[in-house]
GUZALUM-751886 format. One record per residue (C-alpha): z, x, y; residue in three letters. Coordinates in Angstrom, 2 decimals, decimal comma. Each point is the difference from the previous one (the first is absolute). Layout:
BEGIN
REC        w        u        v  resn
REC        Z        X        Y   ALA
...
This chain:
BEGIN
REC        w        u        v  resn
REC    27,49   -51,37    -0,17   MET
REC    -3,16    -2,12     0,00   LYS
REC    -2,15     0,55     3,09   PRO
REC    -0,73    -2,86     2,38   THR
REC    -3,38    -1,37     1,05   ILE
REC     0,36     1,08     3,65   ASP
REC     0,38     3,72    -0,75   LEU
REC    -2,94     2,35     0,63   PRO
REC    -2,26     1,65    -2,58   ILE
REC     0,16     3,80    -0,02   ALA
REC    -2,92     2,38    -0,56   PHE
REC     0,13     3,77    -0,27   PHE
REC    -2,60     2,73    -0,42   ASP
REC    -0,36     3,75     0,27   SER
REC    -1,26    -0,49     3,54   GLY
REC    -2,41    -2,51     1,49   LEU
REC    -2,13    -0,97    -3,00   GLY
REC     2,18    -2,89    -1,09   GLY
REC    -0,98    -1,80     3,17   LEU
REC    -3,25    -0,86    -1,81   SER
REC     2,10    -1,96    -2,51   VAL
REC     2,22    -1,51     2,68   LEU
REC    -3,12    -1,30     1,78   ARG
REC    -1,00    -1,85    -3,17   GLU
REC     3,48    -1,53    -0,27   ALA
REC    -0,03    -1,10     3,65   VAL
REC    -3,46    -1,50    -0,54   ARG
REC     1,22    -2,38    -2,74   ILE
REC     3,65    -0,38     1,11   MET
REC    -0,02     0,23     3,80   PRO
REC     3,17    -2,08     0,24   GLN
REC     2,13     2,72    -1,63   GLU
REC     2,00     2,73     1,74   ASP
REC    -0,65     3,60    -1,06   TYR
REC     1,54     3,46     0,28   ILE
REC    -2,30     2,97    -0,48   TYR
REC     1,35     3,51    -0,63   PHE
REC    -2,44     2,90     0,03   GLY
REC     1,15     3,45    -1,12   ASP
REC    -2,55     2,15     1,82   SER
REC     2,58     2,77     0,34   LYS
REC    -0,19     0,62    -3,77   ASN
REC    -3,68    -0,77    -0,47   ALA
REC    -1,98     0,60    -2,10   PRO
REC     1,81    -1,16    -3,12   TYR
REC    -2,99     0,88    -2,17   GLY
REC     0,91     3,70     0,00   THR
REC     3,72    -0,51    -0,79   LYS
REC     1,71    -0,12    -3,39   THR
REC     0,77    -3,30    -1,70   VAL
REC     3,71     0,68     0,52   GLU
REC    -0,44     0,59     3,73   GLU
REC    -1,99    -3,20     0,41   ILE
REC     2,53    -2,00    -2,01   ARG
REC     2,88     1,28     2,13   ASP
REC    -1,82    -0,80     3,24   LEU
REC    -0,95    -3,46    -1,24   SER
REC     3,55    -0,84    -1,02   LEU
REC     1,27     1,19     3,39   ALA
REC    -2,52    -2,16     1,87   HIS
REC     0,84    -3,02    -2,17   ALA
REC     3,73     0,45     0,63   ALA
REC    -0,59     0,16     3,74   HIS
REC    -2,19    -3,10     0,04   LEU
REC     2,29    -2,00    -2,27   CYS
REC     2,95     0,83     2,25   SER
REC    -1,76    -1,95     2,76   LYS
REC    -0,23    -3,13    -2,14   GLY
REC    -3,35    -0,79    -1,62   ILE
REC    -1,33    -2,55    -2,50   LYS
REC    -2,68     2,17    -1,64   ALA
REC    -1,07     3,64    -0,11   LEU
REC    -3,63     1,14    -0,16   VAL
REC    -0,75     3,58    -1,01   VAL
REC    -3,24     0,22     1,98   ALA
REC    -0,93     3,42    -1,36   CYS
REC    -1,85     0,74    -3,24   ASN
REC     1,70     3,37    -0,40   THR
REC     3,52    -1,39     0,54   ALA
REC    -0,75    -2,94    -2,31   THR
REC    -1,08     2,39    -2,73   SER
REC     3,08     2,21     0,43   ALA
REC     2,79    -2,42     0,87   ALA
REC    -0,73    -3,67    -0,72   ILE
REC     2,01    -0,05    -3,24   ALA
REC     3,05     1,57     1,67   SER
REC    -0,23    -2,38     2,95   LEU
REC    -0,17    -3,07    -2,23   ARG
REC     2,98     1,24    -2,03   GLU
REC     1,99     0,52     3,21   THR
REC    -0,94    -3,17     1,90   TYR
REC     0,15    -2,86    -2,47   THR
REC     0,85    -2,71     2,54   ASP
REC    -3,30     0,10     1,93   ILE
REC    -3,68     0,16    -0,95   PRO
REC    -1,21     3,63     0,01   VAL
REC    -3,79     0,08     0,21   ILE
REC    -2,10     3,10    -0,62   GLY
REC    -3,68     0,64     0,54   ILE
REC    -2,65     1,24    -2,38   GLU
REC    -3,64     1,03     0,43   PRO
REC    -2,46    -2,90    -0,28   ALA
REC    -1,48     1,32    -3,24   LEU
REC     0,09    -3,35    -1,82   LYS
REC    -2,27    -1,85     2,46   PRO
REC    -2,22     3,07     0,31   ALA
REC    -0,83     0,14    -3,70   VAL
REC    -0,86    -3,72     0,03   ARG
REC    -2,69     0,09     2,67   ILE
REC    -2,77     0,44    -2,56   GLY
REC    -0,91     1,15    -3,48   SER
REC     1,65     3,41    -0,57   HIS
REC    -0,05     1,01     3,68   PRO
REC     0,34     3,52     1,34   SER
REC     3,24     0,28     2,02   VAL
REC     1,47     2,76     2,15   ILE
REC     3,80    -0,06     0,53   VAL
REC     1,09     1,87     3,13   MET
REC     3,70     0,90    -0,01   ALA
REC     2,54     2,64     0,93   THR
REC     0,36     2,89    -2,48   PRO
REC     3,38    -1,30    -1,24   LEU
REC    -1,36    -3,52    -0,56   THR
REC    -2,94     1,48    -1,92   VAL
REC     2,45     1,82    -2,27   ARG
REC     2,52    -2,85    -0,15   GLY
REC     0,93    -2,10    -2,99   LYS
REC    -0,69    -3,36     1,68   LYS
REC    -3,66     0,71     0,73   LEU
REC    -0,56     1,36    -3,49   HIS
REC     1,53    -3,16    -1,45   GLU
REC    -2,51    -2,01     2,06   LEU
REC    -2,81     2,21    -1,25   LEU
REC     1,16    -0,57    -3,55   GLY
REC    -0,24    -3,76     0,49   ARG
REC    -3,24    -0,22     1,95   TYR
REC    -1,98     3,25    -0,13   ALA
REC    -1,72    -0,96    -3,26   GLN
REC    -1,84    -2,69     1,97   ASP
REC    -1,42     2,42     2,58   ALA
REC    -1,03     3,56     0,76   ASP
REC     2,95     1,15     2,15   VAL
REC     0,06     3,21     2,05   THR
REC     3,38     1,13     1,37   MET
REC    -0,30     1,66     3,40   LEU
REC     3,06     1,76     1,42   GLY
REC    -0,05     0,05     3,81   CYS
REC     2,43     2,67     1,24   PRO
REC     0,43    -0,19     3,74   GLY
REC    -1,81    -3,30     0,56   LEU
REC     3,05    -2,07     0,92   MET
REC     0,84     2,48     2,76   GLU
REC    -3,08    -1,13     1,94   TYR
REC     1,45    -3,52     0,14   VAL
REC     3,41     1,37     0,96   GLU
REC    -1,71     1,73     2,93   ASP
REC    -1,92    -3,14     0,98   GLY
REC    -3,34     1,54    -1,00   GLU
REC    -1,86    -2,89    -1,60   LEU
REC    -3,59     0,84     0,91   ASP
REC     0,08     3,53     1,42   SER
REC    -2,66     2,63    -0,80   PRO
REC     2,65     1,87    -2,01   ALA
REC     0,89    -2,94    -2,26   VAL
REC    -3,69    -0,86    -0,47   ARG
REC    -0,71     3,59    -1,05   LYS
REC     2,96    -0,05    -2,42   TYR
REC    -1,09    -3,28    -1,58   LEU
REC    -3,66     1,00    -0,33   LYS
REC     0,94     3,26    -1,72   GLU
REC     2,50    -1,79    -2,25   LEU
REC    -2,15    -2,99    -0,97   LEU
REC    -3,51     1,43    -0,13   SER
REC     0,30     1,63    -3,47   PRO
REC     1,52    -3,16    -1,51   ALA
REC    -2,59    -2,23     1,68   LEU
REC    -2,91     1,95    -1,48   GLU
REC     0,15    -2,35    -2,96   LYS
REC    -0,23    -3,77     0,31   LYS
REC     3,27    -1,38     1,38   THR
REC     0,93    -3,69     0,06   ASP
REC     3,47     0,14     1,54   ALA
REC     2,52     2,28     1,67   ILE
REC     3,69    -0,78    -0,46   VAL
REC     2,24     1,14     2,84   LEU
REC     3,09     1,17    -1,88   GLY
REC     2,12     0,89     3,05   CYS
REC     1,16    -2,52     2,61   THR
REC    -1,15     2,33     2,78   HIS
REC    -3,61    -0,13    -1,14   TYR
REC    -0,84    -3,63     0,99   PRO
REC     0,15     1,13     3,64   PHE
REC    -2,95     2,26    -0,89   LEU
REC    -1,86    -2,78    -1,81   LYS
REC    -2,76    -0,36     2,61   LYS
REC    -0,75     3,73    -0,07   THR
REC     0,15     0,18    -3,80   ILE
REC    -2,33    -3,00    -0,28   SER
REC    -2,52     1,56     2,37   GLU
REC    -0,04     3,20    -2,07   ILE
REC    -0,15    -1,80    -3,36   ALA
REC    -2,70    -2,46     1,04   GLY
REC    -0,24    -3,82     0,10   PRO
REC    -0,32    -0,46    -3,76   LYS
REC     3,41     1,54    -0,78   VAL
REC     2,98    -2,36     0,13   ARG
REC     3,21     1,38     1,53   ILE
REC     3,22    -1,40    -1,52   LEU
REC     3,71     0,52     0,64   ASP
REC     3,23    -1,50    -1,33   GLY
REC     1,42    -1,36     3,26   GLY
REC    -1,12    -3,61    -0,32   ALA
REC     1,16    -0,23    -3,62   GLY
REC     3,39     1,42     0,94   THR
REC     0,39    -2,54     2,80   ALA
REC    -0,86    -2,85    -2,38   ARG
REC     2,52     1,29    -2,54   GLN
REC     2,65     0,12     2,73   LEU
REC    -0,82    -3,58     0,96   GLN
REC     0,27    -1,11    -3,65   ARG
REC     3,37     1,69    -0,48   ARG
REC     1,42    -1,46     3,21   LEU
REC    -1,18    -3,45    -1,10   THR
REC     1,59     0,42    -3,44   GLU
REC     3,30     1,05     1,57   GLU
REC    -0,02    -2,82     2,58   GLY
REC    -0,16     2,55     2,81   LEU
REC    -3,40    -0,76     1,55   LEU
REC     0,17    -1,46     3,49   LYS
REC    -1,97    -3,13     0,71   GLN
REC    -2,98     0,42     2,35   PRO
REC     1,13     0,18     3,60   GLY
REC     0,05     2,27     3,05   PRO
REC    -1,06     3,60    -0,46   ALA
REC     2,78     2,30    -1,08   GLY
REC     1,15     3,33     1,43   HIS
REC    -0,85     3,52    -1,18   ILE
REC     2,54     2,80     0,50   GLU
REC    -1,35     3,53    -0,25   TYR
REC     2,05     3,03    -1,04   GLU
REC    -1,31     3,53    -0,44   GLU
REC     1,62     3,27    -1,03   SER
REC    -2,19     1,39     2,82   LEU
REC     0,61    -2,62     2,74   PRO
REC    -2,95     1,27     2,05   GLU
REC    -2,24    -1,52    -2,72   LYS
REC     1,00    -3,58     0,85   ILE
REC    -2,80    -0,52     2,58   PRO
REC    -2,50     1,05    -2,68   LEU
REC     1,65    -2,45    -2,41   CYS
REC    -0,70    -2,82     2,45   LYS
REC    -3,55     1,22     0,59   ARG
REC    -0,76     0,01    -3,74   LEU
REC     1,53    -3,45    -0,46   MET
REC    -2,16    -1,44     2,77   ASN
REC    -3,29     1,74    -0,75   MET
REC    -2,88    -2,25    -1,17   PRO
REC    -0,84    -0,11    -3,69   TRP
């Protein structure tokens, strides 16, 4: 059955990272209603098998669709890589939007730029990122940087602690020894660390993520389907978490300054 314009838009992620994408959607479509489901109980997804991530993603989608939604956003690079095809095959009556690392804009910031892509280990190994590399890597010098354990700092609310600074300095310093033009944040958790990453990388390095592009794609699809609400009063956001004690942190992350 075709969804109606007044239904909410659903987002899910392997925890709290997808809130960085939801914030971009709320920025350009504040009139919409949203449901956000974070699966912190099963985080991180980046260390699970493709099959495990696909099963979790399908379960989350089934739960959200049972509530009545007009679009589904997979606000997780790892889940997009593992499950977006299965989700689109299963839910043909609504737009299903995935996210991808902002590699395309990164390679276009200059003549053959040097780009670092930070991502979870599974995303680094995944087919989707390698397809992107095949399309765009010839236009840049791209370094893949797996970041095991980084998303857990965001899950714990550590955005600028001495521990996360130490982790990031040790992780980035070897890659930053050569000239770097841009860093692509290939996990939706990482934009909440953008300020810290930028301070470590220096003012000449651009920090890019896929959240804004995903929000614009969602807006385009809703417009095409006749499901975009006209500008009006601010909508409502409903938060769900597999660890309910994380909901206050969800609200904190949504309301923190950019």
